[in-house]
Structures are given as structure tokens and as C-alpha cells.
C-alpha positions as CSV (number, residue, x, y, z in Angstrom):
1,X,-9.1,-4.1,27.2
2,X,-11.7,-5.2,30.8
3,X,-15.6,-5.5,30.1
4,X,-16.3,-1.1,30.6
5,X,-17.5,-0.5,33.8
6,X,-20.1,2.5,34.6
7,X,-18.7,6.1,34.7
8,X,-15.7,4.8,32.5
9,X,-14.7,6.6,29.6
10,X,-15.1,4.4,26.0
11,X,-11.9,4.3,24.6
12,X,-11.7,5.8,20.8
13,X,-11.0,2.8,18.3
14,X,-9.2,3.8,14.9
15,X,-8.2,1.6,12.7
16,X,-4.0,1.9,11.4
17,X,-5.8,4.5,8.3
18,X,-8.0,6.4,10.6
19,X,-5.3,6.4,13.7
20,X,-2.2,7.9,10.9
21,X,-4.8,11.1,9.7
22,X,-5.8,11.2,12.8
23,X,-2.4,11.6,13.8
24,X,-1.7,14.8,11.5
25,X,-5.1,16.6,12.5
26,X,-3.8,16.1,15.6
27,X,-0.5,17.8,14.4
28,X,0.9,14.7,16.6
29,X,2.8,14.0,13.7
30,X,3.9,16.2,10.8
31,X,3.3,13.3,8.2
32,X,2.1,9.6,9.0
33,X,0.8,6.4,7.2
34,X,-1.1,3.4,8.2
35,X,1.7,1.2,6.5
36,X,4.0,3.6,8.9
37,X,1.8,2.8,12.0
38,X,1.8,-1.1,11.1
39,X,5.7,-1.1,11.0
40,X,6.2,0.0,14.3
41,X,3.5,-2.1,15.3
42,X,5.4,-4.4,14.5
43,X,9.2,-4.1,15.3
44,X,9.7,-5.3,18.5
45,X,12.2,-2.7,19.5
46,X,10.0,0.4,18.6
47,X,7.9,0.3,22.2
48,X,4.4,-0.1,20.5
49,X,2.5,0.8,23.0
50,X,-1.0,-1.7,22.2
51,X,-1.0,-4.6,23.5
52,X,-2.6,-8.1,21.8
53,X,-5.5,-7.6,24.1
54,X,-6.3,-3.8,23.3
55,X,-6.5,-4.7,19.4
56,X,-10.8,-5.3,18.3
57,X,-11.8,-6.4,15.0
58,X,-14.7,-5.1,13.3
59,X,-15.0,-6.7,10.2
60,X,-12.2,-7.5,8.6
61,X,-10.1,-3.9,10.5
62,X,-8.1,-4.6,13.3
63,X,-8.9,-1.2,15.9
64,X,-7.2,-0.3,18.9
65,X,-7.7,2.5,21.0
66,X,-6.3,6.0,20.4
67,X,-5.5,7.2,23.7
68,X,-3.2,4.2,24.0
69,X,-0.8,6.1,20.8
70,X,-0.8,9.7,20.6
71,X,1.2,9.8,24.2
72,X,3.6,7.1,22.7
73,X,3.7,8.8,19.5
74,X,3.6,12.4,21.4
75,X,7.5,11.3,23.0
76,X,9.0,9.6,19.8
77,X,11.6,12.0,17.8
78,X,9.9,13.4,14.8
79,X,11.2,12.1,11.4
80,X,11.8,8.1,10.2
81,X,13.7,6.7,12.5
82,X,18.2,5.5,12.4
83,X,19.0,4.4,8.6
84,X,20.0,1.1,8.7
85,X,23.7,1.9,6.6
86,X,25.0,5.5,6.3
87,X,23.7,7.2,2.8
88,X,27.0,6.8,0.2
89,X,27.1,11.0,-1.4
90,X,26.4,10.4,-5.2
91,X,29.7,12.4,-6.6
92,X,27.6,13.6,-9.7
93,X,23.6,13.2,-10.5
94,X,23.0,10.2,-11.7
95,X,22.0,10.2,-15.7
96,X,20.0,8.4,-17.6
97,X,21.3,6.4,-20.3
98,X,19.5,6.1,-24.1
99,X,15.9,7.2,-24.2
100,X,13.7,5.8,-21.8
101,X,11.3,3.5,-22.6
102,X,7.6,3.3,-21.8
103,X,6.1,-0.2,-20.8
104,X,3.9,-0.1,-24.3
105,X,6.9,0.2,-26.7
106,X,8.9,-2.4,-24.8
107,X,5.9,-4.7,-25.3
108,X,5.0,-3.7,-29.0
109,X,8.8,-4.4,-29.5
110,X,8.9,-8.1,-28.1
111,X,5.1,-8.7,-29.6
112,X,7.0,-7.9,-33.2
113,X,10.3,-9.4,-32.3
114,X,11.1,-11.1,-36.1
115,X,8.0,-9.9,-37.7
116,X,7.7,-7.7,-40.6
117,X,6.6,-4.2,-39.6
118,X,3.5,-3.1,-42.0
119,X,0.7,-1.2,-40.9
120,X,-1.5,-4.1,-40.6
121,X,0.8,-5.9,-38.2
122,X,1.5,-3.4,-36.5
123,X,-2.9,-2.5,-36.0
124,X,-2.9,-6.6,-34.8
125,X,-0.6,-6.1,-32.2
126,X,-1.8,-2.9,-31.4
127,X,-4.9,-4.5,-30.7
128,X,-3.8,-8.0,-29.4
129,X,-2.0,-5.2,-26.3
130,X,-5.2,-3.5,-25.9
131,X,-7.3,-6.2,-25.1
132,X,-4.4,-7.8,-22.7
133,X,-4.8,-4.4,-20.9
134,X,-8.2,-4.2,-20.3
135,X,-8.2,-8.3,-19.2
136,X,-5.8,-7.2,-16.5
137,X,-7.8,-4.0,-15.6
138,X,-10.9,-6.2,-15.9
139,X,-9.8,-8.7,-13.6
140,X,-8.7,-6.4,-10.6
141,X,-11.9,-4.6,-10.8
142,X,-13.2,-7.9,-10.1
143,X,-10.8,-8.5,-7.0
144,X,-11.3,-5.4,-6.1
145,X,-15.1,-5.4,-6.5
146,X,-14.9,-8.6,-4.3
147,X,-13.2,-7.8,-2.2
148,X,-16.0,-4.8,-1.3
149,X,-18.8,-7.4,-1.8
150,X,-17.2,-9.4,1.0
151,X,-17.5,-6.0,3.9
152,X,-13.4,-5.4,2.5
153,X,-13.7,-1.3,2.9
154,X,-9.8,-0.3,3.8
155,X,-8.0,1.0,1.1
156,X,-4.8,-0.6,2.3
157,X,-6.2,-3.5,2.0
158,X,-7.7,-3.2,-1.4
159,X,-4.1,-1.9,-2.4
160,X,-2.3,-4.9,-2.1
161,X,-4.3,-7.0,-3.2
162,X,-3.9,-5.0,-6.0
163,X,-0.2,-5.3,-6.0
164,X,-0.6,-9.1,-5.7
165,X,-2.6,-9.2,-8.9
166,X,0.2,-7.2,-10.5
167,X,2.6,-9.6,-9.0
168,X,0.9,-12.7,-10.1
169,X,2.2,-14.7,-13.1
170,X,-0.3,-14.7,-16.4
171,X,-2.2,-17.4,-17.4
172,X,-1.6,-18.7,-20.6
173,X,-4.7,-18.3,-23.1
């Protein structure tokens, strides 16, 4: 984008999150998320109106002019876009088989496999599960705190970091 000239109106630069919220507030989109906008920006078939020179980086956040986005979004048809494959209709509603098992019961069963199910063993297994859960939460909180200390304030980035931690293979203790 060229330098501002006198008398030229400043563009409203927004992040993906702010732009998604503003599209809904302005009634241009019934619902929109930052990830939905990012998908449009990545898709070469979408006709995304914002070129590489239109972006500005503030801290770690990419900002772009809302004035270029609004007309593009108004011209788009509402909805999620075409389905990749036609959806199959279910003949019968899905029914879960057996009792649902939560992660804690599953982990407890794994820890207690081959051991005597006495109250003492059960209590030790629960303590280990609670200690592991607390360690995982501490690690996630430390990672988010570090990102915030580094100047990151985009909630999507923080959520992505937590998801990466969730996919990480735990180290043996």
C-alpha cells in the first residue's frame, strides 16, 4: 500500500479476529470466525481481495484493510460454500453401543490393568492421575503465559499453542 497522501482517508486495519467480529456486527455475515477468513485467504479459488502488499504486521498479528474485505463479503453468497461430496442421509439415527467411557475411567482401567483393585491401589492410581493432570495443566498455562510475555495477544494463536501441546507425545518420567 503506498504511503498516505494528504487528504486521503486512513484505512481501518483489523486482525482476522477483529474483522470476523466486525462482519457480524455490521450484518454482512450472519456468523464468521477468524479461521473462516483465514481459509478464504488461503484458498486461491475464493477471489480473496487482499493482496500481500495490503497486509501490515503489528507485533505478531497480521492486519488488513476492512474496506477491501467488506464489499467482497457482501458479494459472496451466504453459507459454508459447496460441499466436497454430497452428504449421505442416514437411514437410522446413530446409536452409541455400550456405556460411554470417559477419559478418566479409561486411564484408571489402564493404570490398574493386572493389579489388585483394592482401595489402597485405587487411591494411588487416582493420585497419579491427578498429579499427571495437574502437570499437563501447568505446562499449558506456562506455555500461554510465555506467549503473552512475548507479546502475543491473539486468542487464536493461544488456542493453537494449546492444541499443539495436546498433540505432543508426553515424555517418560
